[in-house]
VOMI-126133 format. One record per residue (C-alpha): x, y, z; chain; residue number from 0. Coordinates in Angstrom, 3 decimals, always signed. Each point is the difference from the previous one (the first is absolute). Example, Ala and Ser with C-alpha at 12.3 -4.5 7.8 and 13.67 -1.06 7.14 Angstrom:
<sites>
+----------+----------+----------+--------+-----+
:       xx :       yy :       zz : cadena : num :
+----------+----------+----------+--------+-----+
:  +12.300 :   -4.500 :   +7.800 :      A :   0 :
:   +1.370 :   +3.440 :   -0.660 :      A :   1 :
+----------+----------+----------+--------+-----+
</sites>
This chain:
<sites>
+----------+----------+----------+--------+-----+
:       xx :       yy :       zz : cadena : num :
+----------+----------+----------+--------+-----+
: +128.446 : -214.683 :  +94.195 :      A :   0 :
:   +2.226 :   -2.051 :   +2.244 :      A :   1 :
:   +2.997 :   -2.023 :   -1.098 :      A :   2 :
:   +2.135 :   -2.644 :   +1.611 :      A :   3 :
:   +3.388 :   -1.587 :   -0.767 :      A :   4 :
:   +0.090 :   -3.472 :   +1.604 :      A :   5 :
:   +3.089 :   -0.862 :   +1.979 :      A :   6 :
:   +1.736 :   -3.369 :   -0.433 :      A :   7 :
:   -1.310 :   -1.019 :   +3.429 :      A :   8 :
:   -3.567 :   +0.819 :   -0.985 :      A :   9 :
:   +0.344 :   -1.996 :   -3.209 :      A :  10 :
:   +1.385 :   -2.972 :   +1.909 :      A :  11 :
:   -2.783 :   +0.202 :   +2.581 :      A :  12 :
:   -2.693 :   +0.007 :   -2.682 :      A :  13 :
:   +1.609 :   -2.867 :   -1.890 :      A :  14 :
:   +0.371 :   -2.057 :   +3.183 :      A :  15 :
:   -3.796 :   -0.195 :   +0.194 :      A :  16 :
:   -0.269 :   -1.108 :   -3.641 :      A :  17 :
:   +2.388 :   -2.946 :   -0.158 :      A :  18 :
:   -2.745 :   -2.373 :   -1.211 :      A :  19 :
:   -1.179 :   +2.422 :   -2.683 :      A :  20 :
:   +1.413 :   -0.438 :   -3.538 :      A :  21 :
:   +1.962 :   +2.748 :   -1.687 :      A :  22 :
:   -1.750 :   +1.620 :   -2.965 :      A :  23 :
:   +0.894 :   -1.598 :   -3.322 :      A :  24 :
:   +2.401 :   +1.811 :   -2.333 :      A :  25 :
:   -0.548 :   -2.262 :   -3.048 :      A :  26 :
:   -2.270 :   +1.509 :   -2.659 :      A :  27 :
:   +0.530 :   -2.838 :   -2.493 :      A :  28 :
:   -3.065 :   -2.127 :   +0.736 :      A :  29 :
:   -2.543 :   +2.817 :   +0.420 :      A :  30 :
:   +1.264 :   +1.702 :   -3.145 :      A :  31 :
:   -0.380 :   -3.217 :   -1.992 :      A :  32 :
:   -3.471 :   -0.815 :   +1.336 :      A :  33 :
:   -1.421 :   +3.509 :   -0.226 :      A :  34 :
:   +1.342 :   +0.415 :   -3.537 :      A :  35 :
:   -2.534 :   -2.639 :   -1.078 :      A :  36 :
:   -2.898 :   +2.173 :   +1.109 :      A :  37 :
:   -1.771 :   +1.626 :   -2.984 :      A :  38 :
:   -0.016 :   +3.335 :   +1.855 :      A :  39 :
:   +3.690 :   -0.153 :   +0.913 :      A :  40 :
:   +2.277 :   +2.788 :   -1.110 :      A :  41 :
:   +2.818 :   +2.125 :   +1.341 :      A :  42 :
:   -0.987 :   +3.251 :   +1.688 :      A :  43 :
:   +1.915 :   +3.196 :   -0.797 :      A :  44 :
:   +2.703 :   +1.732 :   +1.989 :      A :  45 :
:   -0.764 :   +3.705 :   -0.343 :      A :  46 :
:   +2.578 :   +2.755 :   +0.341 :      A :  47 :
:   -1.502 :   +3.049 :   +1.725 :      A :  48 :
:   +2.080 :   +3.176 :   -0.256 :      A :  49 :
:   -2.862 :   +1.844 :   +1.726 :      A :  50 :
:   +0.274 :   -2.174 :   +3.107 :      A :  51 :
:   +3.801 :   +0.236 :   -0.051 :      A :  52 :
:   -0.260 :   +3.795 :   -0.038 :      A :  53 :
:   -2.628 :   -0.042 :   +2.745 :      A :  54 :
:   +2.208 :   -2.063 :   +2.303 :      A :  55 :
:   +3.380 :   +1.476 :   -0.953 :      A :  56 :
:   +1.613 :   -3.199 :   -1.297 :      A :  57 :
:   +1.609 :   -0.970 :   -3.298 :      A :  58 :
:   -2.410 :   -2.698 :   -1.121 :      A :  59 :
:   -3.331 :   -1.515 :   +0.995 :      A :  60 :
:   -1.152 :   -3.212 :   -1.674 :      A :  61 :
:   -3.508 :   -1.294 :   +0.645 :      A :  62 :
:   -0.878 :   -3.667 :   -0.538 :      A :  63 :
:   -3.576 :   +0.460 :   -1.194 :      A :  64 :
:   -2.163 :   -2.927 :   +1.108 :      A :  65 :
:   -3.339 :   +1.638 :   -0.744 :      A :  66 :
:   -0.777 :   -2.195 :   -3.018 :      A :  67 :
:   +1.543 :   -3.266 :   +1.212 :      A :  68 :
:   -1.836 :   -2.913 :   -1.685 :      A :  69 :
:   -3.117 :   +2.123 :   -0.389 :      A :  70 :
:   -0.664 :   -0.044 :   +3.760 :      A :  71 :
:   +1.344 :   +3.405 :   +0.903 :      A :  72 :
:   +2.742 :   -0.831 :   +2.482 :      A :  73 :
:   +3.113 :   -2.009 :   +0.829 :      A :  74 :
:   -2.203 :   -2.388 :   +1.986 :      A :  75 :
:   -0.806 :   -1.729 :   -3.294 :      A :  76 :
:   +3.424 :   -1.647 :   +0.304 :      A :  77 :
:   -0.745 :   -1.600 :   +3.372 :      A :  78 :
:   -3.095 :   -2.110 :   +0.555 :      A :  79 :
:   -0.458 :   -0.757 :   -3.704 :      A :  80 :
:   +3.507 :   -1.459 :   -0.006 :      A :  81 :
:   -0.802 :   -2.205 :   +2.992 :      A :  82 :
:   -3.104 :   -1.321 :   -1.736 :      A :  83 :
:   +1.934 :   -0.511 :   -3.239 :      A :  84 :
:   +2.557 :   -1.985 :   +1.993 :      A :  85 :
:   -2.814 :   -2.129 :   +1.439 :      A :  86 :
:   -1.387 :   -0.526 :   -3.500 :      A :  87 :
:   +3.381 :   -1.204 :   -1.202 :      A :  88 :
:   -0.255 :   -2.842 :   +2.522 :      A :  89 :
:   -3.696 :   -0.682 :   -0.661 :      A :  90 :
:   -1.281 :   +1.513 :   +3.258 :      A :  91 :
:   -1.882 :   +3.090 :   -1.175 :      A :  92 :
:   -2.945 :   -1.188 :   -2.107 :      A :  93 :
:   -3.163 :   -0.131 :   +2.120 :      A :  94 :
:   +1.808 :   +1.309 :   +3.085 :      A :  95 :
:   -1.470 :   +2.797 :   +2.096 :      A :  96 :
:   +2.426 :   +2.741 :   +1.010 :      A :  97 :
:   -1.042 :   +2.255 :   +2.858 :      A :  98 :
:   +1.634 :   +3.233 :   +1.041 :      A :  99 :
:   -0.512 :   +3.450 :   +1.460 :      A : 100 :
:   +0.992 :   +3.122 :   -1.859 :      A : 101 :
:   +0.431 :   +3.679 :   +0.676 :      A : 102 :
:   +0.354 :   +0.521 :   -3.717 :      A : 103 :
:   +1.838 :   -1.539 :   -2.893 :      A : 104 :
:   +0.989 :   -3.364 :   +1.469 :      A : 105 :
:   -3.618 :   -1.114 :   -0.329 :      A : 106 :
:   +0.032 :   +0.815 :   -3.719 :      A : 107 :
:   +3.044 :   -2.211 :   -0.483 :      A : 108 :
:   -1.672 :   -2.894 :   +1.847 :      A : 109 :
:   -3.194 :   +0.434 :   -2.017 :      A : 110 :
:   +1.806 :   +0.250 :   -3.328 :      A : 111 :
:   +2.244 :   -2.963 :   +0.754 :      A : 112 :
:   -2.971 :   -2.111 :   +1.058 :      A : 113 :
:   -1.923 :   +0.919 :   -3.159 :      A : 114 :
:   +2.983 :   -0.805 :   -2.225 :      A : 115 :
:   +0.466 :   -3.484 :   +1.417 :      A : 116 :
:   -3.617 :   -1.150 :   +0.497 :      A : 117 :
:   +0.056 :   +0.558 :   +3.750 :      A : 118 :
:   -2.265 :   +1.994 :   +2.328 :      A : 119 :
:   +0.772 :   +3.109 :   +2.058 :      A : 120 :
:   -1.594 :   +1.265 :   +3.212 :      A : 121 :
:   +1.198 :   +3.452 :   +1.056 :      A : 122 :
:   -0.819 :   +1.563 :   +3.369 :      A : 123 :
:   -0.050 :   +3.787 :   +0.146 :      A : 124 :
:   -0.135 :   +2.267 :   +3.021 :      A : 125 :
:   -2.740 :   +2.614 :   +0.192 :      A : 126 :
:   +2.405 :   +2.767 :   -1.017 :      A : 127 :
:   +0.738 :   -1.475 :   -3.448 :      A : 128 :
:   -2.048 :   +1.819 :   -2.681 :      A : 129 :
:   -2.874 :   -1.819 :   -1.675 :      A : 130 :
:   +1.493 :   +0.899 :   -3.379 :      A : 131 :
:   +2.902 :   -2.296 :   +0.825 :      A : 132 :
:   -2.396 :   -2.755 :   +1.042 :      A : 133 :
:   -1.669 :   +0.349 :   -3.392 :      A : 134 :
:   +3.357 :   -0.423 :   -1.770 :      A : 135 :
:   +0.557 :   -3.227 :   +1.907 :      A : 136 :
:   -3.451 :   -1.262 :   -0.901 :      A : 137 :
:   +0.742 :   +0.833 :   -3.622 :      A : 138 :
:   +2.883 :   -2.484 :   +0.183 :      A : 139 :
:   -2.307 :   -2.667 :   +1.415 :      A : 140 :
:   +0.877 :   +0.302 :   +3.698 :      A : 141 :
:   -2.430 :   -0.627 :   +2.838 :      A : 142 :
:   +0.325 :   +3.202 :   +2.050 :      A : 143 :
:   -0.854 :   +0.036 :   +3.704 :      A : 144 :
:   +0.120 :   +2.872 :   +2.484 :      A : 145 :
:   +1.454 :   -0.539 :   +3.459 :      A : 146 :
:   +1.308 :   +2.358 :   +2.667 :      A : 147 :
:   +0.982 :   +3.620 :   +0.225 :      A : 148 :
:   +3.684 :   -0.531 :   -0.837 :      A : 149 :
:   +2.117 :   -2.258 :   -2.213 :      A : 150 :
:   +1.177 :   -2.186 :   +2.877 :      A : 151 :
:   -3.616 :   -0.947 :   +0.851 :      A : 152 :
:   -0.679 :   -0.908 :   -3.621 :      A : 153 :
:   +3.176 :   -2.096 :   +0.000 :      A : 154 :
:   -1.143 :   -1.918 :   +3.071 :      A : 155 :
:   -3.300 :   -0.776 :   -1.724 :      A : 156 :
:   +1.862 :   -1.306 :   -3.045 :      A : 157 :
:   +2.284 :   -2.184 :   +2.128 :      A : 158 :
:   -2.963 :   -1.360 :   +1.968 :      A : 159 :
:   -1.864 :   -0.906 :   -3.190 :      A : 160 :
:   +3.030 :   -1.749 :   -1.441 :      A : 161 :
:   +0.424 :   -2.017 :   +3.190 :      A : 162 :
:   -3.635 :   -1.099 :   +0.192 :      A : 163 :
:   -0.568 :   -0.732 :   -3.703 :      A : 164 :
:   +3.363 :   -1.202 :   -1.279 :      A : 165 :
:   +0.332 :   +2.924 :   -2.406 :      A : 166 :
:   +3.533 :   +1.203 :   -0.754 :      A : 167 :
:   +0.964 :   +3.134 :   +1.899 :      A : 168 :
:   +2.008 :   +2.324 :   -2.228 :      A : 169 :
:   +1.220 :   +2.982 :   +1.989 :      A : 170 :
:   +2.685 :   +2.495 :   -0.950 :      A : 171 :
:   +1.196 :   +0.037 :   +3.603 :      A : 172 :
:   +1.716 :   -2.681 :   +2.072 :      A : 173 :
:   -0.192 :   -1.079 :   +3.630 :      A : 174 :
:   +1.032 :   -3.027 :   +2.089 :      A : 175 :
:   -1.018 :   -3.211 :   -1.787 :      A : 176 :
:   -0.988 :   +1.907 :   -3.150 :      A : 177 :
:   +3.093 :   +0.575 :   -2.108 :      A : 178 :
:   +0.067 :   -2.058 :   -3.213 :      A : 179 :
:   -2.564 :   +1.835 :   -2.118 :      A : 180 :
:   +0.944 :   +3.556 :   +0.991 :      A : 181 :
:   +3.649 :   -0.883 :   -0.596 :      A : 182 :
:   -0.857 :   -1.084 :   -3.548 :      A : 183 :
:   -2.258 :   +3.020 :   -0.464 :      A : 184 :
:   +2.841 :   +2.388 :   +0.897 :      A : 185 :
:   +2.181 :   -1.857 :   -2.493 :      A : 186 :
:   -2.362 :   +1.192 :   -2.717 :      A : 187 :
:   +0.754 :   +3.615 :   +0.869 :      A : 188 :
:   +3.641 :   -0.569 :   -0.966 :      A : 189 :
:   -1.038 :   +0.205 :   -3.658 :      A : 190 :
:   -0.506 :   +3.754 :   +0.172 :      A : 191 :
:   +3.425 :   +0.503 :   +1.551 :      A : 192 :
:   +1.634 :   -2.270 :   -2.560 :      A : 193 :
:   -1.542 :   +2.170 :   -2.704 :      A : 194 :
:   +1.007 :   +3.237 :   +1.729 :      A : 195 :
:   +3.604 :   -1.120 :   +0.384 :      A : 196 :
:   +0.218 :   -0.676 :   -3.731 :      A : 197 :
:   -1.674 :   +3.340 :   -0.809 :      A : 198 :
:   +2.147 :   +2.185 :   +2.289 :      A : 199 :
:   +2.796 :   +1.824 :   -1.843 :      A : 200 :
:   +2.093 :   -0.070 :   +3.199 :      A : 201 :
:   -0.523 :   -1.516 :   +3.453 :      A : 202 :
:   -2.061 :   +2.188 :   +2.329 :      A : 203 :
:   +1.506 :   +1.646 :   +3.033 :      A : 204 :
:   -3.351 :   -0.138 :   +1.852 :      A : 205 :
:   -3.207 :   -2.035 :   -0.015 :      A : 206 :
:   -3.069 :   +1.340 :   +1.784 :      A : 207 :
:   -2.356 :   -2.956 :   +0.509 :      A : 208 :
:   -3.522 :   +0.332 :   +1.370 :      A : 209 :
:   -1.176 :   -2.718 :   +2.376 :      A : 210 :
:   -3.209 :   -1.389 :   +1.415 :      A : 211 :
:   +0.695 :   -3.499 :   +1.340 :      A : 212 :
:   +3.350 :   +0.385 :   -1.762 :      A : 213 :
:   -0.052 :   -2.541 :   -2.819 :      A : 214 :
:   +0.816 :   +2.334 :   -2.888 :      A : 215 :
:   +2.642 :   +1.882 :   +1.979 :      A : 216 :
:   +1.717 :   -3.173 :   +1.187 :      A : 217 :
:   -0.004 :   -1.696 :   -3.400 :      A : 218 :
:   +1.333 :   +3.155 :   -1.644 :      A : 219 :
:   +2.670 :   +0.514 :   +2.648 :      A : 220 :
:   +1.105 :   -3.631 :   -0.205 :      A : 221 :
:   +0.450 :   +0.173 :   -3.765 :      A : 222 :
:   +1.701 :   +3.387 :   +0.194 :      A : 223 :
:   +2.571 :   -1.357 :   +2.425 :      A : 224 :
:   +0.565 :   -3.026 :   -2.254 :      A : 225 :
:   +0.798 :   +2.042 :   -3.111 :      A : 226 :
:   +1.299 :   +3.298 :   +1.409 :      A : 227 :
:   +1.473 :   -1.065 :   +3.330 :      A : 228 :
:   +0.272 :   +2.527 :   +2.803 :      A : 229 :
:   +0.143 :   +3.040 :   -2.303 :      A : 230 :
:   -3.614 :   +1.226 :   -0.017 :      A : 231 :
:   -1.541 :   +1.523 :   +3.092 :      A : 232 :
:   -3.276 :   -1.868 :   +0.519 :      A : 233 :
:   -2.703 :   +2.037 :   +1.736 :      A : 234 :
:   -3.263 :   -1.611 :   +1.129 :      A : 235 :
:   -3.019 :   +2.315 :   +0.158 :      A : 236 :
:   -3.142 :   -0.625 :   +2.118 :      A : 237 :
:   -3.000 :   +2.067 :   +1.153 :      A : 238 :
:   +0.542 :   +1.352 :   +3.507 :      A : 239 :
:   -3.356 :   -1.507 :   +1.046 :      A : 240 :
:   +1.146 :   -3.492 :   -1.105 :      A : 241 :
:   +3.704 :   -0.220 :   +0.898 :      A : 242 :
:   +0.157 :   -3.795 :   +0.289 :      A : 243 :
:   +3.501 :   -0.422 :   -1.412 :      A : 244 :
:   +1.746 :   +2.932 :   +1.660 :      A : 245 :
:   -1.620 :   -0.857 :   +3.349 :      A : 246 :
:   +1.102 :   -3.627 :   -0.290 :      A : 247 :
:   +3.603 :   +0.910 :   -0.823 :      A : 248 :
:   +0.132 :   +2.558 :   +2.814 :      A : 249 :
:   -1.423 :   -2.503 :   +2.503 :      A : 250 :
:   +2.117 :   -2.887 :   -1.244 :      A : 251 :
:   -3.083 :   -2.218 :   -0.202 :      A : 252 :
:   -3.050 :   -0.050 :   -2.337 :      A : 253 :
:   -2.615 :   +2.540 :   +1.049 :      A : 254 :
:   -3.728 :   +0.472 :   -0.534 :      A : 255 :
:   -0.625 :   +3.719 :   -0.323 :      A : 256 :
:   -3.160 :   +2.046 :   +0.407 :      A : 257 :
:   -1.279 :   +3.196 :   -1.535 :      A : 258 :
:   -2.740 :   +1.596 :   -2.073 :      A : 259 :
:   -0.593 :   -0.783 :   -3.647 :      A : 260 :
:   +2.447 :   +1.476 :   -2.514 :      A : 261 :
:   -0.695 :   +1.544 :   -3.394 :      A : 262 :
:   +2.978 :   -2.104 :   -1.054 :      A : 263 :
:   -2.466 :   -2.850 :   +0.300 :      A : 264 :
:   +1.948 :   -2.736 :   -1.789 :      A : 265 :
:   +2.816 :   +0.614 :   +2.498 :      A : 266 :
:   -2.312 :   +0.134 :   +3.024 :      A : 267 :
:   +1.165 :   -3.292 :   +1.518 :      A : 268 :
:   +0.524 :   -0.173 :   +3.740 :      A : 269 :
:   +2.036 :   -3.220 :   +0.136 :      A : 270 :
:   +3.044 :   -0.952 :   -2.120 :      A : 271 :
:   +0.511 :   -3.061 :   -2.134 :      A : 272 :
:   +2.677 :   -1.968 :   +1.838 :      A : 273 :
:   +1.849 :   -0.954 :   -3.194 :      A : 274 :
:   +0.078 :   +3.639 :   -1.054 :      A : 275 :
:   +1.092 :   +1.139 :   +3.450 :      A : 276 :
:   +2.908 :   -2.432 :   -0.043 :      A : 277 :
:   +1.163 :   +1.148 :   -3.411 :      A : 278 :
:   -0.259 :   +3.688 :   +0.840 :      A : 279 :
:   +1.730 :   -0.423 :   +3.362 :      A : 280 :
:   +2.990 :   -1.118 :   -2.048 :      A : 281 :
:   -0.282 :   +2.154 :   -3.126 :      A : 282 :
:   -1.612 :   +3.380 :   +0.775 :      A : 283 :
:   +2.179 :   +2.931 :   +1.000 :      A : 284 :
:   -2.675 :   +2.420 :   +1.200 :      A : 285 :
:   -3.640 :   -0.297 :   +1.072 :      A : 286 :
:   -2.239 :   +3.055 :   -0.178 :      A : 287 :
:   -3.644 :   +0.853 :   +0.595 :      A : 288 :
:   -2.209 :   +2.525 :   -1.774 :      A : 289 :
:   -2.756 :   +2.207 :   +1.300 :      A : 290 :
:   -3.250 :   +0.035 :   -1.942 :      A : 291 :
:   +0.885 :   +3.441 :   -1.362 :      A : 292 :
:   +3.395 :   -1.264 :   -1.198 :      A : 293 :
:   -1.664 :   -2.934 :   -1.710 :      A : 294 :
:   -2.390 :   +2.363 :   -1.772 :      A : 295 :
:   +2.914 :   +2.188 :   -1.109 :      A : 296 :
:   +1.616 :   -3.011 :   -1.660 :      A : 297 :
:   -3.236 :   -0.820 :   -1.768 :      A : 298 :
:   -0.411 :   +3.587 :   -1.194 :      A : 299 :
:   +3.589 :   +0.119 :   -1.275 :      A : 300 :
:   -0.571 :   -3.154 :   -2.030 :      A : 301 :
:   -3.095 :   +1.526 :   -1.572 :      A : 302 :
:   +1.895 :   +3.174 :   -0.872 :      A : 303 :
:   +2.802 :   -2.087 :   -1.541 :      A : 304 :
:   -2.498 :   -1.786 :   -2.244 :      A : 305 :
:   +0.089 :   -3.237 :   +2.012 :      A : 306 :
:   -3.362 :   -0.123 :   +1.814 :      A : 307 :
:   -0.343 :   -2.692 :   +2.642 :      A : 308 :
:   -1.295 :   -0.133 :   +3.586 :      A : 309 :
:   +1.554 :   +1.070 :   +3.312 :      A : 310 :
:   +0.973 :   -3.659 :   +0.464 :      A : 311 :
:   +1.495 :   -0.397 :   -3.448 :      A : 312 :
:   +1.946 :   +3.258 :   +0.285 :      A : 313 :
:   +1.223 :   -0.485 :   +3.574 :      A : 314 :
:   +3.565 :   -0.728 :   -1.096 :      A : 315 :
:   +0.089 :   +3.386 :   -1.712 :      A : 316 :
:   -1.541 :   +1.608 :   +3.086 :      A : 317 :
:   +2.876 :   -1.448 :   +2.008 :      A : 318 :
:   +2.541 :   +1.428 :   -2.444 :      A : 319 :
:   -1.624 :   +3.450 :   +0.135 :      A : 320 :
:   +0.193 :   +0.028 :   +3.798 :      A : 321 :
:   +3.546 :   -1.382 :   +0.019 :      A : 322 :
:   +1.084 :   +2.771 :   -2.367 :      A : 323 :
:   -0.817 :   +2.481 :   +2.761 :      A : 324 :
:   +2.629 :   -1.659 :   +2.203 :      A : 325 :
:   +2.470 :   -1.344 :   -2.588 :      A : 326 :
:   +2.915 :   -0.661 :   +2.348 :      A : 327 :
:   -2.028 :   -2.519 :   +2.005 :      A : 328 :
:   -0.642 :   -2.009 :   -3.166 :      A : 329 :
:   +3.347 :   +0.674 :   -1.717 :      A : 330 :
:   -1.856 :   +1.652 :   -2.854 :      A : 331 :
:   +2.304 :   +2.062 :   -2.208 :      A : 332 :
:   -0.562 :   +1.787 :   -3.275 :      A : 333 :
:   +1.597 :   -2.992 :   -1.725 :      A : 334 :
:   -2.519 :   -2.461 :   +1.480 :      A : 335 :
:   -1.807 :   -2.436 :   -2.309 :      A : 336 :
:   -3.359 :   -1.086 :   +1.385 :      A : 337 :
:   -2.100 :   -3.078 :   -0.775 :      A : 338 :
:   -3.688 :   +0.149 :   +0.957 :      A : 339 :
:   -2.878 :   -2.420 :   -0.556 :      A : 340 :
:   -3.324 :   +1.489 :   -1.028 :      A : 341 :
:   -1.940 :   -2.955 :   +1.281 :      A : 342 :
:   -3.581 :   +0.556 :   -1.161 :      A : 343 :
:   -2.322 :   +1.887 :   -2.317 :      A : 344 :
:   -2.307 :   +2.791 :   +1.207 :      A : 345 :
:   -3.128 :   -1.168 :   +1.806 :      A : 346 :
:   -3.507 :   +0.721 :   -1.102 :      A : 347 :
+----------+----------+----------+--------+-----+
</sites>
């Protein structure tokens, strides 16, 4: 584990390179209204876990359990499906082809959204994505194509196809000249935080938010700051082999990182979403990275607490477990109230 508290100068340096990038949305009204019309819509539970509180030496641990979100098994159901629903509201979804790359659950949301609104989905997968996941996508009607050894190579193939065919690229990341759809997609993630805020008996003192390209973490942090102000400590957790956000904040400019594949595969993203980076440069208090062993320990603790997930889905808990070993650095006291997001169901 490594951790890093950005200085004001480092925040300003990062933000100076992102002046043309929009801030993440903090308004959950439209996504909540649109997603509520989905037949599979429904609030996910906020679970109190005394076992995890005891394990980490804090007063209270609440887990926003996204494993059954809209029948798709992860928070990602709130993202791409919302974008497609928004397109459908303006008559632009029916018959459209949406193309994307996915390291996991984003592809399911694209496929499900396309199926719901009479559109088509093409999903590129890297070689490392299990065939069982490809089969789930096909079961939702998606055209699945393999490309490249890593997610970024699959993403390039998706972008190239969209450019040459006129299909609509629907990524959960953002980069120069590609901002509108990922900005709306991140807006969908606000729904889970709106629910959590209403379910919490008291505001949390800490949020531990796992991050790949950063969309979930940034949306959650943005909403947390809106409703709870500066009170909660917001900690962003990444795999040490894919430290795109922490490296970018440390350098003061967006970074492309390199490293081997991580067992925290949904978080194994080597380049940050620029919208997410901008939001987190403003809103996150601490950035930390996890070793593979630390990620596994978080997964195992979730299983033992009766909340089975994956190393990716449990990475926020893994961060809390590691932070509890050095509580002063994270201002963790025995009175701390923790909010975690269990972001996906077990694989397989």
